[in-house]
C-alpha positions in Angstrom: -37.9 -3.8 -18.9 -34.6 -3.8 -17.0 -34.5 -4.8 -13.4 -34.5 -1.8 -11.0 -32.9 -1.3 -7.6 -35.8 0.0 -5.5 -35.5 1.6 -2.1 -38.2 2.2 0.5 -37.0 4.8 3.1 -38.6 5.6 6.5 -37.4 8.0 9.1 -38.5 9.2 12.5 -37.1 11.1 15.6 -34.6 9.2 17.7 -36.1 10.5 20.9 -39.6 10.9 22.3 -42.1 12.1 19.8 -43.9 15.5 20.2 -46.0 17.9 18.2 -42.9 20.0 17.6 -41.1 17.0 16.2 -44.0 16.1 14.0 -43.9 19.6 12.5 -40.1 19.2 12.0 -40.7 15.9 10.2 -43.3 17.6 8.0 -40.8 20.2 7.0 -38.1 17.6 6.3 -40.5 15.7 4.1 -41.1 18.8 2.0 -37.3 19.2 1.7 -36.7 15.6 0.9 -39.4 15.6 -1.8 -37.7 18.6 -3.4 -34.2 17.2 -3.2 -35.0 13.7 -4.4 -37.7 14.7 -7.0 -35.9 13.1 -10.0 -35.6 9.8 -8.1 -39.0 9.5 -6.5 -41.2 6.5 -7.3 -43.6 7.6 -4.6 -43.4 11.0 -2.8 -42.5 11.0 0.9 -45.6 11.3 3.1 -46.2 11.7 6.9 -47.7 8.8 8.8 -47.9 9.5 12.5 -44.4 10.7 13.4 -42.8 8.8 10.6 -41.9 9.8 7.0 -42.0 7.2 4.2 -41.2 7.3 0.5 -39.9 5.2 -2.3 -36.9 5.8 -4.5 -35.7 4.5 -7.8 -32.0 3.7 -7.4 -30.7 2.8 -10.9 -27.1 2.6 -9.8 -25.7 1.0 -6.6 -23.2 3.9 -6.0 -26.1 6.3 -5.9 -27.8 4.4 -3.1 -24.6 4.2 -1.0 -24.0 7.9 -1.5 -27.6 8.6 -0.5 -27.2 6.4 2.6 -24.2 8.5 3.8 -25.8 11.8 2.8 -29.0 11.1 4.8 -27.1 9.9 7.8 -24.7 12.9 7.8 -27.3 15.6 7.1 -30.4 14.2 8.9 -28.7 13.0 12.1 -30.1 12.5 14.8 -33.2 11.2 13.0 -33.5 7.4 12.9 -33.9 6.2 9.3 -34.2 2.8 7.7 -33.9 1.7 4.1 -35.0 -1.6 2.6 -34.0 -2.6 -0.9 -35.6 -4.9 -3.5 -34.6 -5.7 -7.1 -37.0 -6.3 -10.0 -39.5 -4.6 -12.1 -42.0 -2.1 -10.9 -45.5 -1.0 -11.9 -45.2 2.2 -14.0 -48.7 3.5 -13.4 -49.1 4.9 -9.9 -52.5 5.0 -8.3 -52.6 8.3 -6.4 -55.1 8.8 -3.6 -55.2 12.5 -3.5 -57.1 12.8 -0.1 -54.1 11.4 1.8 -51.3 12.1 -0.7 -50.1 8.5 -0.9 -49.3 6.4 -3.9 -49.6 2.6 -4.4 -46.9 0.8 -6.3 -46.8 -2.8 -7.2 -44.3 -5.2 -8.6 -41.6 -7.7 -7.4 -39.2 -5.0 -6.4 -41.5 -3.1 -4.0 -42.9 -6.4 -2.6 -39.3 -7.5 -1.8 -38.5 -4.2 -0.2 -41.5 -4.1 2.0 -40.9 -7.7 3.1 -37.3 -6.7 4.1 -38.7 -4.4 6.8 -39.6 -7.5 8.7 -35.8 -8.3 8.8 -35.2 -4.9 10.5 -37.8 -5.2 13.3 -36.3 -5.5 16.7 -32.7 -4.9 15.5 -30.2 -2.1 15.3 -29.6 -2.3 11.5 -30.5 0.6 9.2 -30.6 -1.4 6.0 -32.1 -4.7 4.8 -32.8 -6.1 1.4 -34.3 -9.0 -0.4 -32.7 -10.3 -3.6 -33.5 -13.1 -6.0 -30.5 -14.9 -4.7 -30.8 -16.2 -1.1 -27.0 -16.4 -0.8 -26.4 -12.9 -2.0 -29.3 -11.7 0.3 -27.5 -13.2 3.4 -24.1 -12.0 2.3 -25.2 -8.4 1.5 -27.3 -8.1 4.7 -24.3 -9.2 6.7 -22.2 -6.5 5.1 -24.9 -3.9 5.7 -24.9 -4.9 9.4 -21.2 -4.1 9.5 -21.8 -0.8 7.6 -24.5 0.2 10.1 -22.3 -0.6 13.1 -19.4 1.5 11.8 -21.6 4.5 10.8 -23.7 4.5 14.0 -20.5 4.8 16.0 -19.5 8.1 14.4 -19.4 11.0 16.8 -20.3 14.6 15.9 -16.6 15.3 15.3 -16.3 12.3 13.1 -19.3 13.4 11.1 -18.0 17.0 10.4 -14.7 15.5 9.2 -16.3 12.8 7.1 -18.5 15.4 5.4 -15.3 17.1 4.1 -13.6 13.8 3.3 -16.5 12.8 1.1 -15.8 16.0 -1.0 -12.3 14.7 -1.8 -10.4 17.3 0.3 -6.9 16.5 1.6 -6.3 16.2 5.3 -4.4 19.5 5.2 -7.4 21.2 3.6 -9.8 19.7 6.1 -7.6 20.8 9.0 -7.6 24.4 7.7 -11.4 24.4 7.4 -12.0 22.7 10.8 -9.3 24.8 12.6 -7.4 21.8 13.9 -4.2 20.1 13.0 -3.7 17.6 10.2 -2.7 15.0 12.9 -6.1 15.6 14.6 -7.9 15.1 11.3 -6.0 11.8 10.8 -7.0 10.7 14.3 -10.6 11.4 13.7 -10.7 9.5 10.5 -8.8 6.6 12.1 -11.2 6.5 15.1 -14.2 6.6 12.7 -12.6 3.7 10.8 -13.2 5.6 7.6 -10.9 3.5 5.5 -12.6 0.3 6.6 -16.0 1.8 6.0 -14.9 2.7 2.5 -13.8 -0.9 1.9 -17.2 -2.3 3.0 -19.0 0.2 0.7 -16.9 -0.8 -2.3 -17.8 -4.5 -1.7 -21.5 -3.5 -1.3 -21.3 -1.5 -4.5 -20.1 -4.6 -6.4 -22.7 -6.9 -4.9 -25.6 -4.5 -5.5 -24.5 -4.0 -9.1 -24.6 -7.7 -9.6 -27.9 -7.9 -7.8 -29.5 -5.2 -10.0 -28.9 -7.4 -13.0 -30.3 -10.4 -11.2 -27.0 -12.2 -11.2 -27.8 -15.6 -9.6 -25.3 -18.2 -8.5 -25.6 -21.7 -9.9 -27.2 -23.2 -6.8 -29.6 -20.3 -6.7 -30.6 -20.9 -10.3 -31.2 -24.5 -9.6 -33.6 -23.5 -6.8 -35.2 -20.8 -8.9 -35.7 -22.9 -12.1 -36.0 -26.3 -10.6 -33.2 -27.7 -12.7 -29.4 -27.2 -13.2 -28.2 -24.4 -15.4 
């Protein structure tokens, strides 16, 4: 069985929780389960005021696109992703009374451990990989990615939604009812070009990670002997 990139996602309100927000989260969970149905390893469920689910992410670009989509469409919910790479248990044990599923395997174990790395911090994404060096490097890049994305204003976000569709600045300006120069300024202030560079590097690193690419010194630690 090929290694799988495996994502555990949680989301909750940014502000004080209430019964109204709980009902809103419940509706979002139903929508997310419908949208992500082909990629669900475990359906999203409600726990307190928090939604949680597990996704198969066979390709690194898919995860990065998902990360941006969730941020742009679900803002101002606070969400967190953790990633693990490895095999997964194919048979799910469903407990129908609370609509949850139990998955086992190296990938999900790594993803759940990565949540400890997010506690008490401002990052949205953390991961555990077979390579300690790639883990540190990729988490550092995700910290930069989170900083850039969390500084987007409402105006930045509406412009970036259009930029992700491949529209030109002239086309975006016409849709938004502003000048092309204003579109350019928004993207510049959002550091959209730098954000794209960070995502391309993450894309490459996650692609290597999915295939369990280990560096020589990692192999030596893993196997206990030189390659």
